[in-house]
C-alpha positions as CSV (number, residue, x, y, z in Angstrom):
1,M,-20.8,30.9,-18.5
2,A,-19.3,29.2,-21.6
3,L,-19.8,25.8,-23.1
4,L,-16.2,24.5,-23.1
5,L,-15.7,21.4,-25.1
6,C,-12.4,19.5,-25.3
7,L,-12.1,18.1,-28.8
8,V,-8.6,16.7,-28.4
9,G,-7.7,13.1,-27.5
10,V,-5.0,12.6,-25.0
11,T,-2.6,9.7,-25.1
12,A,-1.7,8.1,-21.8
13,A,2.0,8.5,-20.9
14,L,4.3,8.6,-17.9
15,A,3.4,11.4,-15.6
16,H,6.0,14.1,-15.8
17,G,4.4,17.1,-14.2
18,C,4.0,20.5,-15.9
19,L,7.0,22.2,-14.4
20,H,9.2,19.3,-15.6
21,C,8.5,20.5,-19.1
22,H,10.2,23.8,-18.5
23,S,13.6,24.2,-20.0
24,K,15.3,25.1,-16.7
25,F,13.7,22.4,-14.6
26,S,16.5,19.9,-14.7
27,E,19.2,22.4,-14.0
28,K,17.3,24.1,-11.1
29,F,16.1,20.9,-9.4
30,S,19.5,19.2,-9.8
31,F,21.0,22.1,-7.8
32,Y,18.2,22.0,-5.2
33,R,18.7,18.2,-4.6
34,H,22.5,18.4,-4.4
35,H,22.4,21.2,-1.8
36,V,19.6,20.0,0.4
37,N,22.0,18.6,3.0
38,L,23.2,22.2,3.8
39,K,19.7,23.5,4.7
40,S,18.8,22.0,8.1
41,W,20.4,21.5,11.4
42,W,18.5,18.2,11.8
43,V,19.7,15.2,9.8
44,G,16.2,13.9,9.6
45,D,15.1,16.8,7.4
46,I,17.5,15.8,4.7
47,P,15.9,12.5,3.4
48,V,12.4,14.0,3.8
49,S,13.4,17.1,1.7
50,G,15.2,15.0,-0.8
51,A,12.2,12.8,-1.3
52,L,10.0,15.9,-1.8
53,L,12.3,17.2,-4.5
54,T,12.7,13.8,-6.2
55,D,9.0,13.1,-6.4
56,W,8.1,16.7,-7.2
57,S,6.9,16.0,-10.8
58,D,4.9,12.9,-10.2
59,D,3.3,14.3,-7.1
60,T,2.3,17.4,-9.1
61,M,0.3,15.3,-11.5
62,K,-1.3,13.4,-8.7
63,E,-2.4,16.6,-7.0
64,L,-3.7,18.5,-10.0
65,H,-7.2,16.8,-9.9
66,L,-8.3,18.3,-13.1
67,A,-11.4,17.2,-15.0
68,I,-9.7,18.4,-18.2
69,P,-6.4,17.4,-19.8
70,A,-3.3,18.9,-18.2
71,E,-2.1,21.1,-21.1
72,I,-0.6,24.4,-20.5
73,T,0.5,27.3,-22.8
74,R,4.2,28.1,-22.9
75,E,3.6,31.6,-21.7
76,K,1.8,30.4,-18.6
77,L,4.4,27.7,-18.0
78,D,7.1,30.3,-18.0
79,Q,5.1,32.4,-15.5
80,V,4.6,29.4,-13.1
81,A,8.3,28.4,-13.4
82,T,9.5,31.9,-12.7
83,A,7.3,32.1,-9.5
84,V,8.5,28.7,-8.3
85,Y,12.2,29.2,-9.0
86,Q,12.0,32.6,-7.3
87,R,10.6,31.1,-4.1
88,M,13.0,28.2,-4.2
89,D,16.0,30.4,-4.7
90,Q,15.0,32.6,-1.8
91,L,14.7,29.5,0.4
92,Y,18.1,28.3,-0.6
93,Q,19.8,31.7,0.0
94,G,19.3,31.3,3.7
95,K,21.7,29.4,5.9
96,M,20.8,26.3,7.9
97,Y,17.3,26.2,9.2
98,F,15.9,24.9,12.5
99,P,14.5,21.3,12.4
100,G,11.3,20.9,10.3
101,Y,11.4,24.4,8.8
102,F,13.0,23.5,5.4
103,P,10.7,20.5,4.4
104,N,7.7,22.5,5.5
105,E,8.6,25.4,3.3
106,L,9.2,23.0,0.4
107,R,5.7,21.6,0.9
108,N,4.3,25.2,0.9
109,I,6.0,26.0,-2.4
110,F,4.8,22.7,-3.8
111,R,1.2,23.4,-2.9
112,E,1.5,27.0,-4.3
113,Q,2.9,25.6,-7.6
114,V,0.0,23.1,-7.9
115,H,-2.5,26.0,-7.5
116,L,-0.6,28.1,-10.0
117,I,-0.7,25.3,-12.6
118,Q,-4.4,24.5,-12.0
119,N,-5.3,28.2,-12.4
120,A,-3.2,28.6,-15.5
121,I,-4.8,25.6,-17.3
122,I,-8.3,26.6,-16.3
123,E,-7.8,30.2,-17.2
124,S,-6.8,29.3,-20.7
125,R,-10.0,27.2,-21.1
126,L,-12.2,30.0,-19.7
127,D,-10.7,32.4,-22.2
128,C,-12.6,30.4,-24.8
129,Q,-15.8,32.3,-23.8
130,R,-14.3,35.4,-25.5
131,H,-14.7,33.6,-28.9
132,C,-17.6,32.5,-31.0
133,G,-17.3,29.0,-32.3
134,I,-14.2,26.8,-32.6
135,F,-11.0,28.2,-31.2
136,Q,-7.6,26.6,-30.9
137,Y,-4.5,27.5,-28.9
138,E,-1.0,25.9,-28.7
139,T,-0.1,24.1,-25.5
140,I,2.4,21.7,-23.9
141,S,1.2,18.4,-22.6
142,C,2.1,18.0,-19.0
143,N,1.9,14.2,-19.4
144,N,4.8,13.9,-21.9
145,C,6.1,17.4,-22.5
146,T,5.2,17.3,-26.2
147,D,3.7,20.2,-28.2
148,S,-0.1,19.9,-28.4
149,H,-3.1,22.1,-29.0
150,V,-6.5,22.5,-27.4
151,A,-9.7,23.1,-29.3
152,C,-12.6,24.6,-27.6
153,F,-16.1,25.8,-28.5
154,G,-17.1,29.2,-27.2
155,Y,-20.5,30.7,-27.6
156,N,-19.8,34.4,-27.1
157,C,-21.7,35.1,-30.3
158,E,-23.3,38.5,-30.9
159,S,-26.1,37.4,-33.3
160,S,-28.2,34.4,-34.3
161,E,-26.3,34.3,-37.6
162,Q,-23.0,34.1,-35.8
163,W,-24.4,31.4,-33.5
164,E,-25.7,29.3,-36.4
165,S,-22.3,29.7,-38.2
166,A,-20.5,28.7,-35.0
167,V,-22.6,25.5,-34.5
168,Q,-22.2,24.6,-38.2
169,G,-18.4,25.1,-37.8
170,L,-18.6,22.8,-34.8
171,L,-20.4,20.1,-36.8
172,N,-17.8,20.4,-39.6
173,Y,-15.0,20.1,-37.1
174,I,-16.5,17.0,-35.6
175,N,-17.2,15.4,-39.0
176,N,-13.5,16.0,-40.1
177,W,-12.3,14.7,-36.7
178,H,-14.3,11.5,-37.1
179,K,-13.2,10.8,-40.6
180,Q,-10.1,9.3,-39.0
181,D,-12.2,6.6,-37.6
182,V,-14.2,4.7,-40.2
183,S,-16.0,2.7,-37.5
184,M,-17.9,5.8,-36.3
185,S,-21.1,6.9,-38.1
186,L,-21.6,10.6,-39.0
187,V,-25.3,10.2,-39.0
188,S,-25.5,9.3,-35.3
189,P,-28.6,10.8,-33.6
190,A,-26.2,12.6,-31.3
191,F,-25.2,14.8,-34.2
192,R,-28.5,15.3,-35.9
193,C,-29.4,17.9,-33.4
194,L,-26.5,20.0,-34.7
195,E,-27.4,19.7,-38.4
196,P,-28.9,22.7,-40.3
197,P,-32.6,21.9,-40.0
198,H,-32.3,22.1,-36.2
199,L,-30.0,25.2,-35.9
200,A,-32.7,27.9,-36.1
201,N,-34.3,26.9,-32.7
202,L,-31.2,25.5,-31.1
203,T,-30.5,26.8,-27.6
204,L,-27.3,26.6,-25.6
205,E,-28.9,24.0,-23.3
206,D,-29.9,21.9,-26.3
207,A,-26.4,22.1,-27.8
208,A,-24.8,21.1,-24.5
209,E,-27.2,18.1,-24.1
210,C,-26.5,17.0,-27.7
211,L,-22.7,17.0,-27.1
212,K,-23.2,15.2,-23.8
213,Q,-25.1,12.4,-25.6
214,H,-22.2,11.9,-27.9
């Protein structure tokens, strides 16, 4: 188990959906929308399928249900996009389908995509446990498709000296972060538990409680 701490503020923005940030998304989904009328024998499937494709990005953000910011690495975004485009291209290679089949398959691909994105984001966070102290990695914000980074605190430390250094590094990171806001005090009781006099006997549970108080 790792203590994962998000230390990056997220600015609210229009929901775009992670896949929307991929370089081929516009080209691919433009093709899918323009050819949807050739995929079903039943005319009622066309508006349903069109709506699914049009709302794909916004619906993705609604379905993620993550307790952490939706920020994904470029490598994992490419992996998700490749899997989704492959499924979609296979679906579009077929001729006209029987009523109900095409929109149902779109929903299945959509749900699979949501799970892939969730897993990709969470896996990157869990990788933090392989580090000792502050660790940062580059990401793309699914909210606005801008470059971002995530900073985590991992406690996979091999000695008490490494642990003390890691916690001191966390305190320095927090102090530097809060210098941007002069209204916040650096002598808050929430941070005193992380200062040097308390580090020798600091447990993981104490550190987690200290950060929760802040």
